[in-house]
Structures are given as C-alpha cells and as structure tokens.
N, C-alpha and C positions, 0 to 999 in steps of 0.2 A: 504493500500500500504506500501511496505517496506521502511524503512529509507535507503537512499543511502549513503553508506560509502565513503566519499570523500577523496580518497587517495592523490589527488593533493594538497588539502588544508592541510592535516596532514603532508605530506612530505615537503611542503613549511615552515610550522612551525618548523619542525625538522632541515631543512637546515639553518633557521635563528638562531636556538639554536647553531648549529655547527659553524656558522659564528661568533657568539658572543664568544663562547669558544675558537675559533681559534685566534681571535683578542687578547684575554687575554693571551693565550699561547705564541703568538709571542711577546707580550709586556714583558712577564716574562722571556722568554728564548732566544729570538732573532732567534728562529727556525721557518721556514715556513714548514708545513706539505707538503710532495710531493707525488704525485701519478703518476706512469707510466703505461700507457695502451698500450698493444701490440695487433695489429690486423693483421691477415694474410688473404690476399685475399679481395674480393670486395663484400662479402655478404651484401645486402642492409639493412637487419635487424640489423646486427652487426655494420654497419657504423652508423646507426641511434643511437644505444645504445652508441657508443663511442663518438659521437658528443654531446649527452645529458650529458655524464659524464664530458666531457671537460667544458661544460657550467656550470655544478654544481660546479666544482672545482674553476672556476673563481668567482662564486657567493659567495662561503664560504671563499675565500681568500687563496686557496692552490696554490702551484706550481704544474704544470702538464706537462707531456710529452706524446706525442703520437708517437708510432713507427709503421709505416705502412709498412708491408712487402708484397711482391708479393706472389701470390697463389702457385708459384713453389719454394718458400723458403724451404731449406732442414731442416730436424729436427735438425741436428747438428748446423746449423746457429741460429735457434731459441733458442736452449739450451744455446749457447754461449751468446746471448743477455740477456737471463734471468739471467745467472750467473753474467754478467756485472752489471745488475740492482740490483741484490742482494748485490753487494759490493759498490753501489753508495750511498754516505752519504746523498745526497739531496733527495733521494727517500725513502719513508716510506712504501709505498704500491706498489706491483707489481701485475698487473692484465693482464692475457692473455685472450682475448675475445674468447669465445667458440661459435659455433663449429669451430674446426680446419680442414684443408684439410685432406683427408683420409690417406695420406702418413705420417702423423705426429701422434705419439702416445700421445693422450691427457693426459693420466695418467702420463707418463714420464715427460711431461712439468709441470704439477701440482706438482708432487713430487719434482721438482727441485727448485720451488719457495721457498725461505727461510720462514719457519713457522712464523717468526717475521714480515714478509712483506706480509703474505697471507691474504690480506684484503677481498678477495672473500670468505674465510672460507672453501675452498675445500681441502686443504692439509690434508693427513691422520692424522697428529698431531692435527689439528683444529677439525676434525670430532671426533677423539678419546676423546679430552677434552670435547666436547659437550656431547658425550654419557655418560661420567662418571660425568658430572656436574662440571668440573673444568673451571676456567675462560679462555677465549681465544676468537679468532675471530669466530663469528657465521655467517653462510652463509646468504647473504644479503636478499634474497627473503623470506626465512622462518622467519627470524628475523622481517622483515617488516610486515609479516602477524600477528605476535603476537602483535606488537606495534599498528597496525591498530585496532585489537580487543580491546586492553586495552584503547586506546585513544577514542574509540567509546563507551566506557562504558559497554563493554561486559564482564561479569564475567565468566572466564573459569573454575574456580574451581568446580569440581563435575559434569561437563557437559559431555554428550556423544559427543565426537568429532570424526567425520568420515573423513578420508583422502582418496581421490580417486587418486591413482598414487603413485608409489614407487621409483621414481627417486632419485639418489644421490644428485641432486641439490635442489629439493623441497620436494618431498613426505616423504623420510626417515627423513631428519633433522627436518621438521615441526612437524612430529609425536613425536619426542623426546622433542621438545620445548613445545608442548601441554601437554605432560606427566609431564614435569617439572612444568607446571602451574596447575597441579592437575586435568587435564581432564582424562576421561576414553577413551582411543584411540583405534579405529579400522582402520586398513589400508586395503584398497581395491585395486584391480588391475585387469588385463585382465583375470585372471583365477578365480576371485571371482564367486562363484556359482550363487548367486542371488543378483546382485548389488543393485537393487531397494529396496529390503528388508533391506539391510544394510544402504543405504542412508536415508531411511525413519526413521531410529532410531536416526538420528543425531540431536543434538541441535545446533552444529556447524559443517558445512560441508565445507571442503577445497577441491577444485577440480583442479587437475594439471595433465591432461592426454593428452592434445594436440588434442582433437577431438571436432570440433566446435558444440556447442549447444547440447551436448550429454545428459546432465542432464535436464530432463523435469519436469513439475509441478507434475506429478503423482509419481515422485521418491523422493519427499520431504514432510515433515510434516509441518503443519501450525506453524508459529513462528520461523522457523529455521533461523540461521544466516549463510549466504553463502559468502564464499571467493572464488572468481573465478580467478585462476592464468593463465588461458588459454589466448593465443594471437594467433589467427588464422586469416588468410586473406580469406575472403569469398566475392566474387563479388566486389573486390576492397575495402572492408571495414573490420575493425577489428571486430572479434567476439570472445567471450569467450567460455569456455567449457560448460557453463551453458546457457540454453535458457532463457535469461534475461527477455524477455517480459512475458513469462509464469510463471517463478519461482518468479518474483518480487511480484506477486499477493498473494503468500502464505508466503513469507519470512517476518521476522520482520526487517531484515537488510541484505543488499547485496552490493557487490562491483561491479561497472560498469567496462566494458572493452571498450575502454581504460579509464584511470583515476582512477583506483583502486589500484591494487597491484604494477603495473609498477613503478610509481613515488617513491614508498617506497623503492624499491630495490636500487635505486641510493642514496636516503637519508641515508640508512644504510651503503652504501659503504663510504660515506663521514664520517659518525660516526666512522667506522672501521679505516679509514686512520688517522684521528685525534688521535684515541686511540693508534695506532701504534707509532706515533710521541711522544705521552705522555709516553708510555712504554719505549721507547728508552732513554728518559731523566732520567727515574727513575732507569735504570739499574745500 
C-alpha cells in the first residue's frame, strides 16, 4: 500500500515555521505582515477558501482584511479597490479570490495587483520571473506540490514527471518548478493522443484536470508517486482527479483528497505574505 502524503501535517509544520519567523520579524521591525483578501459574490467554495485563509492569518500572527463585494460589483469598482490596497502601507499581500463573475475580466484584475503584493504569484511579472528562474512570488499550489514532494523524501532529480493539465494556475507553473528541480517533464492535456501511455511513464504524476477519478490503476506504473490536485464534489463528498482506492494499491506514495495539496496552498500563501513584508523592509 502507498504511503499517504499528509498535506495537513506538513502544512501545519510550515504554518508554525511562518508563525515563528513572523514573531521574530515583528520583534525586529515593529511591522505586522498584512494580507487583504477580496471576494466577489457568494460562491461556497470561494467562501470556504477565504475563511480558511483568515484562520491561517490569525494563527501565524498576521493582520488580515476581508473585502466582501456583491456579485453585481462593477469591474471599475473592483479595480478601484485593488488600487487602494496597492497603496495601503498595512497590506503586504493582495489576493482577489478566483473565479470572478463573468462580467469582470480576471486578467485585468490580476494585472492591476502590484507585483510586490502579488502573493498569489499570478501576475505576469511573477510568472515571467518563475520561467527564467529569477526570485519572486511562486504560485501557491504549484509551490506547495514541490514542498510536499521534498518534505516527503521524494527525490525529483532525474525522474520522469508527468503533469496532466495545462492551466495557468497549476499545470504550467508546476511543470516549470519540476524542471527547475531537474525532472524530465511531460505535460498532458485534453488533446494528448494516448494519455494512459504517457501517465504510465511517470515516476511522479501530478494531476490537475478537474475530472473526478479520471486516473485509474491501469494508467499508472507500480511505485509511482501521485499528487492529486483535483477537488470535485461527487455525491456530497470530495473526490480527486485520481481514483484513490484503485491507484493507492500501485503507488509508492499518494496525496489524499481532501488533506493533501489543499492545506499546502494556504501555507505557501502565508510564506509569500511574510516574504513580501520582509522584501519591503529590505528595499
């Protein structure tokens, strides 16, 4: 049976590290790292994420603000709020919870967040820095995946890493990070000719496609390490993109859903917010 990679436990350790570093930073500088989260509309998944982020901020000793806007908020009003938060000295990280209502251009909102406060790591400047290997904010979920692998004792160097999904939020950035860790990376997507043939070649398989239990046991090789990024509601329960019950029997290590990648995303957000506050002091 596979080793279960406990994202909850690893994330709790990281949050404690951030709390310790934050206490030291506050003692040395008198500055409290601040995170502002903006949510538009009543999406239940987004509400849950935002409340978890608020709890994490309190746990690590951050100042936090939540800006809840109605679903019919105009793009102009949202842009005005982002610009205000960009100029707010108390705020080191600005996060606009996605998805946004269809009448608002997500790219325009992301582009307006100041790169020095882009703790989600989605701004084109952050993505550009990631691609060329310059320091900057790394998107939270992809970064969390790499840390999960490292802290679980998985050596990435020289491994065949297969990423299923090519989104800007997970698939593309995690591919770049795996490459930086010296993996040989294959990216698969909806037009891949023979998906099972590609996934069977994986030593490390990262799945982020949003289709519940799509990856079955016959699509993986014995001993594979599986990182399941999927969060799908099926019959009132959470299910990943990997058929956990089947694949667990063949994998050497696997993340559960929930309790795998999800907690790491918020832990990395806390790291990025502290980093932003530290960078502001060094300027």
